[in-house]
N, CA, C and O atoms as CSV, one atom per row, in Angstrom:
chain,resi,resn,atom,element,x,y,z
A,1,MET,N,N,-17.997,-45.051,-1.527
A,1,MET,CA,C,-18.440,-43.765,-2.015
A,1,MET,C,C,-18.427,-42.719,-0.909
A,1,MET,O,O,-18.025,-41.581,-1.152
A,2,ASN,N,N,-18.851,-43.071,0.290
A,2,ASN,CA,C,-18.854,-42.128,1.397
A,2,ASN,C,C,-17.446,-41.655,1.737
A,2,ASN,O,O,-17.249,-40.492,2.089
A,3,ALA,N,N,-16.478,-42.542,1.635
A,3,ALA,CA,C,-15.090,-42.165,1.916
A,3,ALA,C,C,-14.608,-41.140,0.903
A,3,ALA,O,O,-13.860,-40.226,1.248
A,4,LEU,N,N,-15.032,-41.289,-0.341
A,4,LEU,CA,C,-14.648,-40.340,-1.387
A,4,LEU,C,C,-15.248,-38.960,-1.128
A,4,LEU,O,O,-14.567,-37.948,-1.295
A,5,VAL,N,N,-16.514,-38.911,-0.721
A,5,VAL,CA,C,-17.169,-37.638,-0.404
A,5,VAL,C,C,-16.494,-36.989,0.796
A,5,VAL,O,O,-16.253,-35.782,0.807
A,6,LEU,N,N,-16.189,-37.803,1.811
A,6,LEU,CA,C,-15.512,-37.293,2.999
A,6,LEU,C,C,-14.141,-36.718,2.645
A,6,LEU,O,O,-13.761,-35.658,3.140
A,7,ALA,N,N,-13.412,-37.414,1.797
A,7,ALA,CA,C,-12.087,-36.943,1.374
A,7,ALA,C,C,-12.207,-35.622,0.614
A,7,ALA,O,O,-11.392,-34.718,0.792
A,8,ALA,N,N,-13.228,-35.521,-0.232
A,8,ALA,CA,C,-13.431,-34.276,-0.989
A,8,ALA,C,C,-13.759,-33.120,-0.056
A,8,ALA,O,O,-13.234,-32.018,-0.215
A,9,LEU,N,N,-14.622,-33.373,0.910
A,9,LEU,CA,C,-14.978,-32.324,1.872
A,9,LEU,C,C,-13.775,-31.895,2.691
A,9,LEU,O,O,-13.569,-30.702,2.911
A,10,LEU,N,N,-12.983,-32.848,3.142
A,10,LEU,CA,C,-11.776,-32.507,3.913
A,10,LEU,C,C,-10.813,-31.696,3.057
A,10,LEU,O,O,-10.162,-30.774,3.550
A,11,GLY,N,N,-10.723,-32.036,1.786
A,11,GLY,CA,C,-9.869,-31.277,0.875
A,11,GLY,C,C,-10.339,-29.849,0.722
A,11,GLY,O,O,-9.525,-28.929,0.641
A,12,MET,N,N,-11.645,-29.654,0.682
A,12,MET,CA,C,-12.201,-28.307,0.565
A,12,MET,C,C,-11.882,-27.484,1.804
A,12,MET,O,O,-11.544,-26.306,1.695
A,13,PHE,N,N,-11.986,-28.092,2.981
A,13,PHE,CA,C,-11.678,-27.368,4.212
A,13,PHE,C,C,-10.201,-27.015,4.298
A,13,PHE,O,O,-9.837,-25.963,4.825
A,14,SER,N,N,-9.348,-27.898,3.779
A,14,SER,CA,C,-7.915,-27.615,3.839
A,14,SER,C,C,-7.548,-26.467,2.909
A,14,SER,O,O,-6.532,-25.803,3.119
A,15,LEU,N,N,-8.366,-26.222,1.877
A,15,LEU,CA,C,-8.127,-25.100,0.967
A,15,LEU,C,C,-8.696,-23.795,1.510
A,15,LEU,O,O,-8.268,-22.718,1.095
A,16,ALA,N,N,-9.645,-23.872,2.421
A,16,ALA,CA,C,-10.309,-22.674,2.936
A,16,ALA,C,C,-9.350,-21.792,3.728
A,16,ALA,O,O,-9.395,-20.567,3.606
A,17,ALA,N,N,-8.489,-22.392,4.531
A,17,ALA,CA,C,-7.567,-21.594,5.358
A,17,ALA,C,C,-6.606,-20.769,4.502
A,17,ALA,O,O,-6.462,-19.572,4.748
A,18,PRO,N,N,-5.943,-21.366,3.504
A,18,PRO,CA,C,-5.063,-20.534,2.662
A,18,PRO,C,C,-5.821,-19.443,1.909
A,18,PRO,O,O,-5.303,-18.344,1.715
A,19,LEU,N,N,-7.048,-19.749,1.487
A,19,LEU,CA,C,-7.851,-18.745,0.788
A,19,LEU,C,C,-8.172,-17.574,1.711
A,19,LEU,O,O,-8.060,-16.415,1.313
A,20,ALA,N,N,-8.569,-17.877,2.931
A,20,ALA,CA,C,-8.863,-16.819,3.908
A,20,ALA,C,C,-7.617,-15.998,4.192
A,20,ALA,O,O,-7.694,-14.776,4.323
A,21,GLN,N,N,-6.475,-16.654,4.288
A,21,GLN,CA,C,-5.213,-15.944,4.544
A,21,GLN,C,C,-4.876,-15.028,3.364
A,21,GLN,O,O,-4.446,-13.893,3.570
A,22,ALA,N,N,-5.066,-15.506,2.142
A,22,ALA,CA,C,-4.786,-14.681,0.960
A,22,ALA,C,C,-5.698,-13.464,0.919
A,22,ALA,O,O,-5.259,-12.367,0.577
A,23,GLN,N,N,-6.978,-13.657,1.271
A,23,GLN,CA,C,-7.915,-12.536,1.294
A,23,GLN,C,C,-7.517,-11.515,2.350
A,23,GLN,O,O,-7.624,-10.310,2.121
A,24,ALA,N,N,-7.057,-11.988,3.508
A,24,ALA,CA,C,-6.613,-11.083,4.571
A,24,ALA,C,C,-5.382,-10.303,4.122
A,24,ALA,O,O,-5.254,-9.118,4.431
A,25,GLN,N,N,-4.482,-10.951,3.402
A,25,GLN,CA,C,-3.287,-10.266,2.907
A,25,GLN,C,C,-3.658,-9.206,1.873
A,25,GLN,O,O,-3.071,-8.125,1.856
A,26,GLN,N,N,-4.628,-9.509,1.013
A,26,GLN,CA,C,-5.076,-8.522,0.031
A,26,GLN,C,C,-5.695,-7.317,0.715
A,26,GLN,O,O,-5.479,-6.183,0.289
A,27,ALA,N,N,-6.459,-7.551,1.769
A,27,ALA,CA,C,-7.060,-6.447,2.521
A,27,ALA,C,C,-5.979,-5.598,3.164
A,27,ALA,O,O,-6.091,-4.372,3.201
A,28,ALA,N,N,-4.921,-6.245,3.678
A,28,ALA,CA,C,-3.819,-5.507,4.299
A,28,ALA,C,C,-3.086,-4.666,3.262
A,28,ALA,O,O,-2.701,-3.532,3.548
A,29,VAL,N,N,-2.891,-5.201,2.073
A,29,VAL,CA,C,-2.239,-4.441,1.002
A,29,VAL,C,C,-3.092,-3.239,0.629
A,29,VAL,O,O,-2.568,-2.140,0.448
A,30,ALA,N,N,-4.398,-3.435,0.514
A,30,ALA,CA,C,-5.296,-2.319,0.197
A,30,ALA,C,C,-5.238,-1.272,1.293
A,30,ALA,O,O,-5.245,-0.076,1.004
A,31,GLN,N,N,-5.180,-1.700,2.543
A,31,GLN,CA,C,-5.092,-0.779,3.677
A,31,GLN,C,C,-3.780,-0.004,3.605
A,31,GLN,O,O,-3.752,1.201,3.858
A,32,ASP,N,N,-2.679,-0.706,3.255
A,32,ASP,CA,C,-1.381,-0.047,3.152
A,32,ASP,C,C,-1.358,0.978,2.027
A,32,ASP,O,O,-0.595,1.942,2.084
A,33,ALA,N,N,-2.179,0.781,1.010
A,33,ALA,CA,C,-2.210,1.715,-0.106
A,33,ALA,C,C,-2.840,3.046,0.298
A,33,ALA,O,O,-2.669,4.056,-0.386
A,34,MET,N,N,-3.564,3.040,1.404
A,34,MET,CA,C,-4.160,4.278,1.907
A,34,MET,C,C,-3.058,5.118,2.556
A,34,MET,O,O,-2.199,4.596,3.267
A,35,SER,N,N,-3.097,6.398,2.305
A,35,SER,CA,C,-2.142,7.343,2.870
A,35,SER,C,C,-2.876,8.297,3.797
A,35,SER,O,O,-4.091,8.468,3.694
A,36,GLU,N,N,-2.137,8.911,4.695
A,36,GLU,CA,C,-2.737,9.865,5.626
A,36,GLU,C,C,-2.449,11.282,5.160
A,36,GLU,O,O,-1.409,11.563,4.565
A,37,GLY,N,N,-3.396,12.166,5.447
A,37,GLY,CA,C,-3.202,13.546,5.052
A,37,GLY,C,C,-4.189,14.467,5.735
A,37,GLY,O,O,-5.020,14.043,6.537
A,38,GLU,N,N,-4.074,15.739,5.394
A,38,GLU,CA,C,-4.978,16.758,5.911
A,38,GLU,C,C,-5.483,17.589,4.739
A,38,GLU,O,O,-4.703,18.065,3.914
A,39,ILE,N,N,-6.796,17.753,4.679
A,39,ILE,CA,C,-7.391,18.560,3.618
A,39,ILE,C,C,-7.045,20.022,3.873
A,39,ILE,O,O,-7.323,20.553,4.948
A,40,LYS,N,N,-6.446,20.663,2.896
A,40,LYS,CA,C,-6.115,22.080,2.993
A,40,LYS,C,C,-7.128,22.946,2.251
A,40,LYS,O,O,-7.387,24.084,2.640
A,41,LYS,N,N,-7.708,22.388,1.160
A,41,LYS,CA,C,-8.666,23.163,0.377
A,41,LYS,C,C,-9.573,22.213,-0.395
A,41,LYS,O,O,-9.131,21.179,-0.894
A,42,VAL,N,N,-10.833,22.576,-0.483
A,42,VAL,CA,C,-11.805,21.856,-1.305
A,42,VAL,C,C,-12.242,22.813,-2.404
A,42,VAL,O,O,-12.812,23.867,-2.121
A,43,ASP,N,N,-11.980,22.453,-3.653
A,43,ASP,CA,C,-12.345,23.289,-4.797
A,43,ASP,C,C,-13.399,22.536,-5.619
A,43,ASP,O,O,-13.062,21.775,-6.526
A,44,LYS,N,N,-14.660,22.755,-5.297
A,44,LYS,CA,C,-15.747,22.033,-5.960
A,44,LYS,C,C,-15.841,22.391,-7.441
A,44,LYS,O,O,-16.133,21.529,-8.270
A,45,GLU,N,N,-15.595,23.655,-7.777
A,45,GLU,CA,C,-15.670,24.085,-9.171
A,45,GLU,C,C,-14.677,23.343,-10.047
A,45,GLU,O,O,-15.011,22.913,-11.151
A,46,ALA,N,N,-13.453,23.194,-9.551
A,46,ALA,CA,C,-12.410,22.516,-10.322
A,46,ALA,C,C,-12.426,21.002,-10.111
A,46,ALA,O,O,-11.763,20.271,-10.846
A,47,GLY,N,N,-13.177,20.523,-9.115
A,47,GLY,CA,C,-13.211,19.093,-8.822
A,47,GLY,C,C,-11.912,18.588,-8.229
A,47,GLY,O,O,-11.445,17.493,-8.543
A,48,LYS,N,N,-11.323,19.434,-7.338
A,48,LYS,CA,C,-10.009,19.094,-6.784
A,48,LYS,C,C,-9.962,19.264,-5.273
A,48,LYS,O,O,-10.710,20.044,-4.682
A,49,LEU,N,N,-9.054,18.504,-4.676
A,49,LEU,CA,C,-8.714,18.640,-3.264
A,49,LEU,C,C,-7.244,18.984,-3.157
A,49,LEU,O,O,-6.415,18.443,-3.889
A,50,THR,N,N,-6.922,19.891,-2.239
A,50,THR,CA,C,-5.521,20.135,-1.901
A,50,THR,C,C,-5.287,19.391,-0.599
A,50,THR,O,O,-5.966,19.632,0.399
A,51,ILE,N,N,-4.312,18.479,-0.621
A,51,ILE,CA,C,-4.046,17.629,0.539
A,51,ILE,C,C,-2.572,17.711,0.913
A,51,ILE,O,O,-1.687,17.541,0.075
A,52,LYS,N,N,-2.336,17.977,2.193
A,52,LYS,CA,C,-0.984,17.861,2.751
A,52,LYS,C,C,-0.891,16.409,3.216
A,52,LYS,O,O,-1.610,15.991,4.123
A,53,HIS,N,N,0.004,15.643,2.585
A,53,HIS,CA,C,0.019,14.211,2.829
A,53,HIS,C,C,1.397,13.688,3.194
A,53,HIS,O,O,2.423,14.317,2.937
A,54,GLY,N,N,1.376,12.517,3.801
A,54,GLY,CA,C,2.607,11.776,4.054
A,54,GLY,C,C,2.992,11.019,2.792
A,54,GLY,O,O,2.474,11.290,1.709
A,55,GLU,N,N,3.893,10.082,2.939
A,55,GLU,CA,C,4.367,9.294,1.807
A,55,GLU,C,C,3.199,8.567,1.127
A,55,GLU,O,O,2.329,8.006,1.794
A,56,LEU,N,N,3.195,8.587,-0.189
A,56,LEU,CA,C,2.238,7.811,-0.979
A,56,LEU,C,C,2.987,6.574,-1.456
A,56,LEU,O,O,3.593,6.575,-2.527
A,57,LYS,N,N,2.938,5.525,-0.652
A,57,LYS,CA,C,3.736,4.325,-0.924
A,57,LYS,C,C,3.412,3.704,-2.265
A,57,LYS,O,O,4.315,3.264,-2.976
A,58,ASN,N,N,2.126,3.660,-2.626
A,58,ASN,CA,C,1.766,3.021,-3.887
A,58,ASN,C,C,2.276,3.799,-5.101
A,58,ASN,O,O,2.345,3.247,-6.199
A,59,LEU,N,N,2.630,5.063,-4.920
A,59,LEU,CA,C,3.158,5.887,-6.013
A,59,LEU,C,C,4.635,6.226,-5.835
A,59,LEU,O,O,5.214,6.948,-6.647
A,60,GLN,N,N,5.245,5.697,-4.762
A,60,GLN,CA,C,6.639,6.002,-4.425
A,60,GLN,C,C,6.887,7.512,-4.431
A,60,GLN,O,O,7.827,8.003,-5.056
A,61,MET,N,N,6.020,8.231,-3.720
A,61,MET,CA,C,6.083,9.693,-3.677
A,61,MET,C,C,6.246,10.142,-2.227
A,61,MET,O,O,5.532,9.666,-1.345
A,62,PRO,N,N,7.183,11.058,-1.980
A,62,PRO,CA,C,7.356,11.547,-0.604
A,62,PRO,C,C,6.208,12.458,-0.182
A,62,PRO,O,O,5.410,12.894,-1.011
A,63,GLY,N,N,6.137,12.737,1.099
A,63,GLY,CA,C,5.127,13.638,1.619
A,63,GLY,C,C,5.283,15.042,1.068
A,63,GLY,O,O,6.399,15.512,0.849
A,64,MET,N,N,4.159,15.711,0.845
A,64,MET,CA,C,4.145,17.092,0.346
A,64,MET,C,C,2.709,17.588,0.353
A,64,MET,O,O,1.806,16.862,0.769
A,65,THR,N,N,2.488,18.800,-0.097
A,65,THR,CA,C,1.140,19.329,-0.280
A,65,THR,C,C,0.906,19.472,-1.767
A,65,THR,O,O,1.709,20.075,-2.479
A,66,MET,N,N,-0.210,18.908,-2.236
A,66,MET,CA,C,-0.482,18.971,-3.673
A,66,MET,C,C,-1.974,18.879,-3.958
A,66,MET,O,O,-2.770,18.504,-3.097
A,67,ASN,N,N,-2.330,19.230,-5.190
A,67,ASN,CA,C,-3.719,19.160,-5.653
A,67,ASN,C,C,-3.972,17.798,-6.289
A,67,ASN,O,O,-3.112,17.244,-6.975
A,68,PHE,N,N,-5.161,17.275,-6.049
A,68,PHE,CA,C,-5.585,16.015,-6.653
A,68,PHE,C,C,-6.965,16.207,-7.257
A,68,PHE,O,O,-7.810,16.891,-6.678
A,69,ARG,N,N,-7.193,15.620,-8.391
A,69,ARG,CA,C,-8.559,15.484,-8.895
A,69,ARG,C,C,-9.238,14.434,-8.031
A,69,ARG,O,O,-8.567,13.720,-7.286
A,70,VAL,N,N,-10.547,14.332,-8.120
A,70,VAL,CA,C,-11.259,13.276,-7.412
A,70,VAL,C,C,-11.953,12.385,-8.437
A,70,VAL,O,O,-12.495,12.873,-9.428
A,71,ALA,N,N,-11.931,11.086,-8.193
A,71,ALA,CA,C,-12.568,10.145,-9.103
A,71,ALA,C,C,-14.083,10.293,-9.058
A,71,ALA,O,O,-14.769,10.070,-10.056
A,72,ASP,N,N,-14.596,10.671,-7.894
A,72,ASP,CA,C,-16.042,10.825,-7.705
A,72,ASP,C,C,-16.308,12.206,-7.103
A,72,ASP,O,O,-15.882,12.465,-5.977
A,73,PRO,N,N,-16.990,13.089,-7.808
A,73,PRO,CA,C,-17.244,14.436,-7.281
A,73,PRO,C,C,-17.961,14.452,-5.931
A,73,PRO,O,O,-17.862,15.439,-5.202
A,74,ALA,N,N,-18.671,13.397,-5.584
A,74,ALA,CA,C,-19.352,13.328,-4.280
A,74,ALA,C,C,-18.355,13.365,-3.125
A,74,ALA,O,O,-18.719,13.726,-2.005
A,75,MET,N,N,-17.110,12.998,-3.386
A,75,MET,CA,C,-16.071,13.055,-2.341
A,75,MET,C,C,-15.888,14.475,-1.823
A,75,MET,O,O,-15.563,14.680,-0.654
A,76,LEU,N,N,-16.098,15.445,-2.690
A,76,LEU,CA,C,-15.884,16.840,-2.314
A,76,LEU,C,C,-16.854,17.303,-1.237
A,76,LEU,O,O,-16.559,18.232,-0.484
A,77,ASP,N,N,-18.012,16.653,-1.165
A,77,ASP,CA,C,-19.020,17.015,-0.167
A,77,ASP,C,C,-18.769,16.350,1.186
A,77,ASP,O,O,-19.413,16.697,2.176
A,78,LYS,N,N,-17.853,15.413,1.230
A,78,LYS,CA,C,-17.606,14.649,2.454
A,78,LYS,C,C,-16.527,15.254,3.340
A,78,LYS,O,O,-16.374,14.849,4.493
A,79,VAL,N,N,-15.775,16.219,2.816
A,79,VAL,CA,C,-14.651,16.774,3.565
A,79,VAL,C,C,-14.653,18.290,3.542
A,79,VAL,O,O,-15.306,18.924,2.713
A,80,LYS,N,N,-13.901,18.848,4.479
A,80,LYS,CA,C,-13.715,20.299,4.527
A,80,LYS,C,C,-12.273,20.568,4.933
A,80,LYS,O,O,-11.593,19.672,5.432
A,81,ALA,N,N,-11.808,21.777,4.727
A,81,ALA,CA,C,-10.443,22.151,5.111
A,81,ALA,C,C,-10.243,21.848,6.592
A,81,ALA,O,O,-11.094,22.158,7.425
A,82,GLY,N,N,-9.111,21.240,6.899
A,82,GLY,CA,C,-8.771,20.899,8.274
A,82,GLY,C,C,-9.055,19.446,8.631
A,82,GLY,O,O,-8.551,18.949,9.639
A,83,ASP,N,N,-9.863,18.752,7.811
A,83,ASP,CA,C,-10.165,17.341,8.091
A,83,ASP,C,C,-8.917,16.478,7.917
A,83,ASP,O,O,-8.157,16.647,6.964
A,84,LYS,N,N,-8.723,15.561,8.847
A,84,LYS,CA,C,-7.687,14.534,8.719
A,84,LYS,C,C,-8.323,13.396,7.937
A,84,LYS,O,O,-9.450,12.993,8.221
A,85,VAL,N,N,-7.597,12.878,6.949
A,85,VAL,CA,C,-8.154,11.852,6.080
A,85,VAL,C,C,-7.165,10.721,5.831
A,85,VAL,O,O,-5.956,10.855,6.018
A,86,ARG,N,N,-7.734,9.609,5.404
A,86,ARG,CA,C,-6.981,8.519,4.801
A,86,ARG,C,C,-7.503,8.448,3.375
A,86,ARG,O,O,-8.709,8.526,3.143
A,87,PHE,N,N,-6.588,8.301,2.419
A,87,PHE,CA,C,-7.010,8.324,1.026
A,87,PHE,C,C,-6.069,7.492,0.172
A,87,PHE,O,O,-4.949,7.165,0.565
A,88,LYS,N,N,-6.563,7.166,-0.996
A,88,LYS,CA,C,-5.740,6.475,-1.981
A,88,LYS,C,C,-5.711,7.335,-3.225
A,88,LYS,O,O,-6.751,7.769,-3.720
A,89,ALA,N,N,-4.523,7.577,-3.722
A,89,ALA,CA,C,-4.351,8.333,-4.962
A,89,ALA,C,C,-3.768,7.394,-6.014
A,89,ALA,O,O,-2.908,6.561,-5.729
A,90,GLU,N,N,-4.263,7.555,-7.232
A,90,GLU,CA,C,-3.799,6.727,-8.336
A,90,GLU,C,C,-3.685,7.574,-9.591
A,90,GLU,O,O,-4.291,8.641,-9.699
A,91,HIS,N,N,-2.897,7.079,-10.540
A,91,HIS,CA,C,-2.806,7.740,-11.838
A,91,HIS,C,C,-4.099,7.512,-12.593
A,91,HIS,O,O,-4.557,6.379,-12.741
A,92,MET,N,N,-4.681,8.600,-13.070
A,92,MET,CA,C,-5.848,8.536,-13.953
A,92,MET,C,C,-5.514,9.419,-15.144
A,92,MET,O,O,-5.644,10.642,-15.089
A,93,GLY,N,N,-5.088,8.789,-16.201
A,93,GLY,CA,C,-4.616,9.551,-17.347
A,93,GLY,C,C,-3.317,10.250,-16.969
A,93,GLY,O,O,-2.413,9.629,-16.411
A,94,ALA,N,N,-3.224,11.526,-17.269
A,94,ALA,CA,C,-2.012,12.291,-16.974
A,94,ALA,C,C,-2.021,12.888,-15.574
A,94,ALA,O,O,-1.035,13.489,-15.147
A,95,ALA,N,N,-3.131,12.726,-14.856
A,95,ALA,CA,C,-3.268,13.354,-13.536
A,95,ALA,C,C,-3.330,12.304,-12.433
A,95,ALA,O,O,-3.585,11.125,-12.676
A,96,LEU,N,N,-3.088,12.775,-11.218
A,96,LEU,CA,C,-3.305,11.940,-10.037
A,96,LEU,C,C,-4.691,12.247,-9.506
A,96,LEU,O,O,-5.107,13.404,-9.454
A,97,ALA,N,N,-5.400,11.205,-9.114
A,97,ALA,CA,C,-6.757,11.393,-8.593
A,97,ALA,C,C,-6.938,10.602,-7.305
A,97,ALA,O,O,-6.368,9.526,-7.127
A,98,VAL,N,N,-7.741,11.164,-6.419
A,98,VAL,CA,C,-8.131,10.465,-5.199
A,98,VAL,C,C,-9.237,9.486,-5.603
A,98,VAL,O,O,-10.277,9.879,-6.129
A,99,THR,N,N,-8.982,8.199,-5.340
A,99,THR,CA,C,-9.963,7.166,-5.719
A,99,THR,C,C,-10.677,6.581,-4.520
A,99,THR,O,O,-11.691,5.901,-4.675
A,100,ALA,N,N,-10.160,6.837,-3.318
A,100,ALA,CA,C,-10.813,6.387,-2.081
A,100,ALA,C,C,-10.500,7.445,-1.031
A,100,ALA,O,O,-9.396,7.988,-0.994
A,101,LEU,N,N,-11.485,7.734,-0.176
A,101,LEU,CA,C,-11.331,8.807,0.798
A,101,LEU,C,C,-12.181,8.522,2.028
A,101,LEU,O,O,-13.363,8.196,1.916
A,102,GLU,N,N,-11.566,8.647,3.207
A,102,GLU,CA,C,-12.321,8.516,4.452
A,102,GLU,C,C,-11.788,9.512,5.465
A,102,GLU,O,O,-10.580,9.708,5.592
A,103,VAL,N,N,-12.703,10.132,6.178
A,103,VAL,CA,C,-12.335,11.085,7.223
A,103,VAL,C,C,-11.941,10.296,8.458
A,103,VAL,O,O,-12.615,9.338,8.838
A,104,VAL,N,N,-10.838,10.708,9.085
A,104,VAL,CA,C,-10.365,10.070,10.304
A,104,VAL,C,C,-10.975,10.827,11.480
A,104,VAL,O,O,-10.774,12.033,11.618
A,105,ARG,N,N,-11.704,10.133,12.306
A,105,ARG,CA,C,-12.353,10.778,13.470
A,105,ARG,C,C,-11.613,10.437,14.724
A,105,ARG,O,O,-11.997,10.878,15.807
């Protein structure tokens, strides 16, 4: 019986490494989905940010300056014109929206 428990435990440890590697790869993919940009305008009334951005790889979109809705209006209070940011934009209905946002310091 002890040999069976030992074998089960060893099997669990052998599965832990691939699981950790898969989690690290998912984190890297999420990181890659973030794009870099510069806030050009914050429009709290309209709930939008104007961002001059590089390529949006997750959307296969080249760099440009464009308006985005924000998924969370609290994002508008975290940035100001001139801030360098990393962000993720996604389709939300017919519009593109910023779903993640962090200021680069």
